[in-house]
N, C-alpha and C positions, 0 to 999 in steps of 0.2 A: 313593224316598219314596212313590210311588203304590202300589207293592206292599205296603209296610208299612201304608199307610193303608187299603188294601182288606182285608188279611188279618192284621192285627196280633193280633186276638183269636182267630184260628183255631188258632194254634200251628204252622202249616205252615212259616212262615219259619224258626222255630227248628229244625224237623226238617231242613230244607234245610241249615242251618248245621252241624248235627251230622254230616250225610252228607259235607259238604265237609271238615270236620275229620278224619273217618275216612279219607277218601282222602288227605289230607295225611300222616297217620300211615303209610299204606301206601307212599307215596312215600319217606318217611324210611326205612322198613324195606328197600325196594329199594336205596336208596343205601348204607345200611350194609352190606347183604349184598354188593353189588358191591365195596365198599371192602375188606371183610374176606375176600372170595373164597369165601363160603359160599352155600348155597342158601336162598332165601326162599320163603315160602308165602303165597298169597293168602288173605285172610280171607273165607271164603264167606258169612259172615253179612251182608256188605255187599250181596250180591245179594238176599238175603231182605229186607233193609231197603228196597232199591230197589223191589222188587215191592210191598211194603206201602205204600210212599210213593205209588206210582202208583195203587193202589187208593184211598188216602186222598184223592188229588187228584180222582179220579173221583167219589168220594162227596161231596166238598166242592163240586164242580161241580154236582151234582144238587141240592144243598141251597141254595146261595147265589148261583148264577149269575143275573145280570140284565144289562140293557143298559149299565149304568154301569161294571161291572167285567169285561166280556168281554175287554178288552185285558189286564187283569191275569192272567186265566186262560191266555191265549195265552202270556204271558211265563213263567208258572209251568211250562207244559208244555215250552217251549223250554229252560228252565233244567234241568228234570229230564232231558230228552233229552241235554243236554250232560254232566250228571253221569254218566249211564249210559255215554256214549261214553268219558269219561275213565276210568271204572271198567274198561271193556274194555281200554283201552290199558295200564292198570296191571297187569291180569291177564297181558297179554303180556309186560310187563317182568319180572314174577315168573318166567315161564317161561324167559326169557332167562338168569336167574341159575342155572338148572339145566341149561343147554345141552340142552334137551329136543329130540330129533330129530323129535318128532312135530309140531313147529311147521311149518306149511305156509305157503308164500308165497301171499298172497291175489291177487297180480297174476300171472295165468297168461298174459297177453298180452305175453310178453317179446319185444321186437323183436330182429331179427338185428343183431349188432354191425356187420356189413358195411354196413348201411343208413346208418350215420353216417360212413362213410369217403368222402371226396371223391376221386374218381379223375380224373386228367387224361390224356386220350388224346394220344399223340405225333402231332404234325402238323407237317410241314415249314413250314407257314405261320407257326407260332409262332416258329421260328428266323428266318425272313425278317423278320417284324414287329419282332423285337428288334434288327435291324441298323440302328439309328437312335439319334441322340443323345437322343431322347425316352425311350429305354429305360435304366433304371437298371442293368440287367445289362450292357448293352453299354458304358456309361460306366465301370462298375467294371472290366470286363475290359480296356478300353483303358488305364485308369489304372494297373492292375497291370502290364500289358505295358510301358508306357513307363517307369514307375518302375523296374521290374526291369532293363530294358535300360540305363537310366542308371546304376543301381547296379553292373551288370556292367562297364560302360565305365569307371567310376571305379576299380574294383578292378583293371581290366586295365592302365590307363595310369599309375596311381600306385603307388609302392612301399609298399603297405600289407600287413602280415602278417595272415593269416586274413581276407582281404577278403571271403570268403563270408559273414561276419557282416553285412556291409552288405546284401547281397541278402536274407539271411534276415530282417533287421530290417524291410526294406521290405515283404516279403510278409506278415509277421506283423502289422504295424501297419495296413496299408491294409484298410479294411472298407467295405461298401456304404454305410453311413451316415456322414455328416459328423461328427456328435457322437461316435459310437463310435470313429472313427479318431482324432479329437482326444484323446479320453480314453485310448485305448490307447497313443498316441504318448507322452503325458506319463508314463503309468505305466511304460512300458518304459524311458524315458530316466532318470527318477528312480530306478527300481528298480536299473538297471545301475550308476549312480553310487554309490548307497548300498551295494549289494552289493560293488562293487569296493573301497570304503573299508573295509567290514567285513572283507573277505577279506585286504586288505593289513595291517590292524591285527592280525588273528588270526595271520597268518604272521610278523609282526614279534615277537609275544609268544611264540607256541608253536613249539617246535622238535622236539617228539616226533612222528615220522612215523606211529606207530601211532595216536596220538590224532587227528592230522590226517586219517588214513584213515577212522576211525570217524565223525568230524565231517562229512567229505565224504559218506559214505553216508547219514547222517541227513538232511543238507540236500538231497541229491539226491531222496530219497523224498518229503520235504516239498514240494520245488519242484514236482514233477509232481502231487502230491496237491492243491495249491492252484491249479493252472494254470487250471481252469475257473471257480473260484468267487472267488479272490482273486489276480487277475493281478499286481497291484503287489507283493504279498508273494512271489508265485512268482518274479518277476524278481529280487528281492533274493536269494532263496535259490539261484536258478539261477546267477547271476553268482558268488555266494559259492562254490558247489561246483565251478564250472568253474575258478576260480582255484586252489582247493586241488588239483584233479585235475592241472592243468598243472604245478603246483609239485612234485607227487609224481613226475611224469614227467621233469621237468627243472628242478631247483631253481635253476639258474643263469640260466634264461630267464624268470624270474617277472616282472621289471620290464617287459619287452617285451610279455608276454601281457597284463598289466594295462593298458598303454597302448593296445594294439591293441583290446582289448575296449571300452574307453571311446570311443576315437576312431571305431571302426567303427560303434558304436551312434549316436554323434552324427551321423555322415554319413548313416546310414540314416534316422534320425528327421528330419533336415533334408530329405532327398529325399521322404519320405512327406508332410511338411508342405507342401512346394512343390506336389506333384502333387495333393494333396487340395484345394489352393486353386485351382490352374490348371484342373483338370478335376473340379469337385465333383460330388457326386450331384445329382439333381434335387431342388430345394428342396421341402420338404413343403407350402409354401403353394400350389404349383402343382398338387398332386395330392390335397390333403386334401378338396376338394369331392367327389371321387369316393368317398372312404371315407364321407363324411357321407351322400351319396345312397344308398349301399348299406345303411347302417344304417336309413334311413327305409324302404326297400323291404322289408328283411327283418323289421323290426318290424311293418310293416303286414300282411305276409303271416301272421306269427304271430298278430297280434291278430285278423285275420279268421278264422283257423282256430279260435281259442278262442271267438270271438263266435258262431260257428255253433251251438255247443252250447246257447246260450240261445234259439235259435229252434226247438228241438225236434228238430233233425236229429242223427243219430248222429255221434259224434266218432271220427275216425280217429286213434287214439293214436300210431301209428308216424309218420304224416305230420306230426302236430302236434309230436312230439318232434324230428323232423328240422328243422322250421321254427324251433323254439326254439333248436336247436343253431346253425343258420345265423345267427340274430339275435345270439347271444352271440359267435360267431366274428367277425362284422362289427363288433360293438362293441369287441372286443379289438383288431382291426386299427386301428380309429379311435383308440383310446386309445394304441396303440403309435406311430401316426403323429404324434399330438399331442405325445407325450413326445419324439419325435425333433425336432419343430419347436422345442421348448423348449431343446434342446441346440445349435441352430443360431445363427449370429450374429443379434444383435438387428435388424439392418437387413433380414434375410430373414424376419422374423416379421410376420405381419399378422393382425389381428382375434383376438388371443390370448384376450381376455376373452369374446368371443362364442362362439368355438369351445369354450372351457372350459365355458361354460354349456350348450352343446349336448351335450357329452360327459356332464356330470353329469345333465342331464335324461334322456338316453338310459338311463343306469344306473337311474334311478328308474322 
């Protein structure tokens, strides 16, 4: 409103408006060119109009500048500077549509990628320090060893066919995190039951061995394709194709294979559940303070590095980028720890609301 009050009768605001509309048309042209896959050209008359506009602003300043409208002239200059900056960016966008190899990178201070890699030196002290129940790695290793030994003992002393499925189930299910182990256990158990039911129904209806072979190959490929991204679906498909495969090998032994697969998975899931409860990982409430402190330290270091530029000191771009990387990594670790806490039993969760506020504030 002040700018219009100062310069309404001069026409300069209208000229600014026309320049902005011209830049908007240029953006539309770039967008259409990118969408259609053709080359666009920058309207050079815009640069001429910008030069004339700066001359007009200078002339207007000589004619009507006084103590009451000096703030308005400063704002006009800033607006014109911004318009020129946008025009330069649009000019580069036009060049991108032509894949012009003459475009050069303006940032020549490219850091070495190795600067951002965190390296850990091997030290026997690390191994010794982890031989403690305060170490999640040690607890997980012990949990895996005891559960695997129990699974092997069950398979050794009880007449179960394919007892190695028990051992395999235990090793696959047990994870360093409590919530992940619980989720993986449920997915494997339900996936096995559903896959066994689907396989039994398929073999009851279909008798053509060629069709069964093709279906087995498809489900096998799909099972391993979804193993990393959809474990539940992968378990359904894996159980399905295993039943089809054993049926093709020995059609008379299908019922026992179906029973062994389900029973062995049930026993393995039960053992994984028991040892995940008896020897759980360190609860996140006991170590999340360390993650929060790390976030504060890294954020402070990054803030101090950036703040130095406002004191007139030269900025070390590489060091600042490394500190920014450290701050984001520590924030990601905190977010991951908080998500793990949410998957733990309610009785093991403390100060959820305050920790959530801290995580959100750190993101901001």
